[in-house]
C-alpha positions, 0 to 999 in steps of 0.5 A: 333163142332158148329162153324165147322157146321156153317162154313160148312153151310155157305160154302154150301150157298156160293156154292149154285146156284144163284137162291137158294141164291137169294130166297126171305126172306120176302114178300117185297122181292117177285117179282110178283104175285101181284094178290095173294100178293098185299096189302090187298090180302087174301094170304098176310094177312094170311101170315102176321097174321100167320093164313094161313090154308092148301094151294096148290101153283100151277103154272109153274116152276120158278114162286116162289112156293117154295120161297113163302113157305120159306117166310112163314117159316121165317114169321110164329111162327109155326114149318116149316117142308119141304119135297120133294115128290120125296125123301120122302115116307109113313114112312117119312110122318108118322114120321113127323105127329107123331112129329107134334102131340107130338109138339102140345101136349107138346108145343102147337105149330102148324106144317106147313108141306111143300110138294114140288112137291106134285103131285109126291106123289101117291094117297096112299101117299096123303091119308096118309096126309088126316086125319091129315090135316083134324084134324089140326095136320098139316097145309099142304102147297103143291107146284105143277106144275101139275093141283091139280084138276087132280094130287092131290086127290079131298079129299085133294084139298077140304081141302086146298085153291088153289092159282094159280101163274102166269109166271113172266113178263119181267119187273118182271124178269128184277127186279130180275136179277138186284137185283141179280147183286147188292145183296151180296148174289148174284153177287155183290162181283164178280163185274159183269156188264150186258148190258141192252139189255142182261138183256132184252134178258135173260128175254125174253128167260126165258119165265116167269121162274125166276129160268131159268133167274138167271141160265142164268145170273150166267152162262153168268157171270161165263164164261165172263172173267174179264177185266183189271179193274176186272169187268166182262162185260156181253154182249148180245153175252155172254147171247145168248151163255149161253142161247143156247135155249129158255126155253119152258114150256111144259108137255105132261100130264099137263096144258101146253099140254092142254092149247096150243092145246086149243089155237091152236084149238080156233085160227083155229075156230076164223079164225086166221091163224097167231095165228094157225101157232104160236101155231103149231110152239110152240107145235112142238118146245116144243116136242109135238107129231105131230100125236096128233096135226094132229088128233086134226086138223082132228076133228076140220076140221069136227067139226068147218068147216064141210060141209061149206068146205068139202075139209078141212077134206081132207086137214087135213087127208092128213096132218096126212098122211104126218106126218106118211110118212115123219116125222119131220121136213118136216111134219111141212110144210103140217101141217102148210098148213092144219092149215092155210086152216082150219083157213081160211075156212068158218065155220059151226058146223051144222054137230055137231048139227045134230049128237048131236040132232039125238043122243039125240033122239036115247037116249030119244025117243022110238026106233020104228022099221025100216019102212017096206018100208026101210027094206031089201027086197033082202032075200028070202021071204022078199017081201012076208012078206011086206019088202020093200013094198011102197019104191019108187026108187028115180032114177025113178023120175026127179032129182033123188028125190021123197018125202017119209019118211025115219024114224020112225013116232015118229021122222018124223018131227024132223030136225037134220041138219040145213045148214048155209049160210057159204061156200058150205053149202049155196048150200046144203041149197038151194038144201034141200029147193028145194027138201023138201020145207015145207014137213018135214023141216017146221021151220028147216030153210032150 
């Protein structure tokens, strides 16, 4: 029976996907993540000395989170118990914790509980783990593609060390691919040769995801017929056919969503139209909602361009209307137009500063009554009680301007809007200086 079970296990391993077969077994086989696993680094020392405390491995797919956990399983003297948050529930967790407690009591053995995709656990499920992580019944290792500071309970995160894994570089992916061709666990027995340019293409389309790279390599090798000499020669054309489409890491509720919209906005703010259209194209290709992008352009046009070019807000609003009217793919053209316009417009955040300063005074200063001169005098009896008394009609004066106070006394000397010299705001600055001079705006810069 044992021989039969071992035979079944060997067969399962042989039929497993290439990415699973090539999972590293030791720290020296791990490619990349040198910021965590380089010589002398904290995580490497903790694994080598078997002193790892609770940790969360956080990073995009295919960066080695699960692989690293299994390296730890091979290196540690503790009992290693893997579970997947998708298929496990509270009953499973309680059973594993009870087994860990018995193991510690009977044999003095530690238990490492590895929870893959820990962000899939509900808050209640995560709370089940908390007291047992806290009292040391289990050492928790969680793996997540979601931001642990958002998707994992703060109390659990506070009891673990978060290690952020980065996407693999082209050279690192190339190393993994070439190793798979030579390793007996990989494709060595199938006599596969891959053109150097094909290796490079696999690395490029995989975008830092080792699993995706190995999947493309395996498919390309399988569909390439052997030559007369029995060798499967994989070309660039074979790889392009197997890859079909570039792997784009994106999650509308995760870090990629926020990171890319942040890069998009900062590119427009930084007056870089090329970067702006790149991030726009990348978000659209990944399936981001174009209405979300359009809304962010409207906000950005008001926030970072402002009155330096009032037309920017109109262009952004027009792009948002185009998204609703024509949809994708055509709407990407007016969206690109708006992104380029905003990126190349003069910049001013004086409007943001103005409303922020005014909001601060509304929150912290005394809310004095509206001055009598500014109150509504159109209702019956209003003038008899002094409403509107002292108001001077600007159109009765040259240039439709007259000096008068429009705010309560306690904020009469406050300056909220300070126009810059950028674009149209230079004209606004000149106009305010001519109207108000030093009457109210002393020290305001206008």
